[in-house]
C-alpha positions in Angstrom: -33.9 7.8 -19.3 -32.9 5.3 -16.7 -30.7 3.3 -18.9 -28.7 6.1 -20.2 -28.1 6.9 -16.3 -27.0 3.4 -15.8 -24.9 3.5 -18.9 -23.2 6.9 -17.7 -22.5 5.7 -14.1 -20.7 2.6 -15.7 -18.7 4.7 -18.0 -17.8 7.0 -15.2 -16.9 3.6 -12.8 -14.4 2.7 -15.6 -13.0 5.9 -16.2 -12.1 6.3 -12.4 -11.0 2.7 -12.4 -8.6 3.8 -15.4 -7.4 7.1 -13.7 -6.6 5.6 -10.4 -5.1 2.4 -11.7 -2.4 4.7 -13.9 -2.0 7.0 -10.8 -1.3 4.4 -8.1 1.1 2.8 -10.7 3.1 6.1 -11.0 3.1 6.9 -7.3 6.8 6.5 -5.9 5.6 4.5 -2.6 6.8 1.0 -2.3 3.7 0.3 -0.2 1.5 0.4 -3.4 3.4 -1.9 -5.5 1.1 -4.6 -4.9 -2.1 -3.0 -5.4 -4.4 -3.7 -8.5 -7.7 -1.4 -8.8 -10.4 -4.1 -9.5 -13.6 -2.3 -9.6 -14.7 1.3 -8.8 -18.6 2.0 -7.7 -19.4 5.6 -7.6 -22.5 6.8 -6.3 -25.2 8.4 -8.7 -24.1 11.9 -7.6 -20.4 11.0 -7.7 -19.8 12.0 -4.2 -18.4 8.8 -3.1 -16.5 6.1 -5.2 -15.6 2.8 -3.5 -12.5 1.8 -5.0 -12.0 -2.2 -4.7 -8.3 -3.3 -4.8 -6.7 -6.4 -4.9 -3.7 -6.5 -2.3 -0.8 -9.1 -2.8 1.4 -10.3 -0.3 0.8 -11.4 3.3 -1.3 -9.6 6.0 1.3 -7.0 6.9 1.9 -6.0 3.6 -1.7 -5.8 2.5 -2.1 -3.5 5.8 0.7 -1.4 4.9 -0.9 -1.1 1.5 -4.0 0.2 2.8 -2.2 2.7 4.7 -0.5 3.8 1.5 -3.7 4.3 -0.3 -5.0 6.3 2.7 -2.1 8.3 2.6 -2.3 8.9 -1.1 -6.1 10.0 -1.3 -5.4 13.5 -1.7 -3.3 13.0 -4.8 -5.7 10.4 -6.0 -8.6 12.5 -5.8 -6.7 15.4 -7.1 -6.0 13.1 -10.2 -9.6 12.3 -10.4 -10.4 16.3 -10.5 -7.8 16.9 -13.0 -8.4 14.4 -15.4 -12.3 13.9 -15.4 -15.0 16.7 -15.7 -17.1 15.6 -12.9 -19.5 17.9 -11.1 -18.1 16.3 -7.7 -14.8 15.0 -7.1 -15.5 11.9 -5.4 -14.2 11.2 -1.8 -12.5 7.9 -2.3 -13.1 4.8 -0.1 -10.6 2.0 -0.5 -12.0 -1.6 0.0 -10.1 -4.7 -0.1 -11.5 -7.1 -2.5 -11.0 -10.5 -1.1 -12.8 -12.4 -3.7 -9.6 -13.5 -6.1 -8.0 -14.7 -2.7 -11.4 -16.8 -1.9 -11.7 -18.1 -5.3 -7.7 -19.4 -5.1 -8.3 -20.8 -1.6 -11.3 -22.8 -2.9 -9.2 -23.9 -6.1 -6.6 -25.1 -3.9 -9.0 -26.9 -1.8 -10.5 -28.7 -4.9 -7.0 -29.5 -6.1 -5.9 -31.0 -2.6 -9.2 -32.7 -1.7 -10.9 -34.1 -5.2 -14.5 -34.8 -5.3 -15.3 -38.4 -5.1 -17.6 -39.7 -7.9 -19.8 -42.6 -7.1 -18.9 -45.7 -9.4 -21.3 -46.2 -12.4 -22.7 -49.7 -12.4 -21.5 -52.1 -14.8 
């Protein structure tokens, strides 16, 4: 029984990610042009969904993108309600996913400062 619940949760997360990604792309808000939905994690009762987004651009553009997402929240929740048959329409919480930015910074640091390997004895 637990396994089915986990699979259902993953399926709902995937459907939410798909619906939100498509709807954000269709919105006519220039602040949202640089937003990519990376992952969605809904609570078990689907009352809340954490929407992890990749924000491109400088800090000012990222802040504007988050403001745009907050402004679009009612429209996006309405889209979720219209397209998915869930018992509850989740309250969307937008979270800047910085993992890709961190990985890029680490990669750049490694390129700029290659590791020095010890010499092998002859």
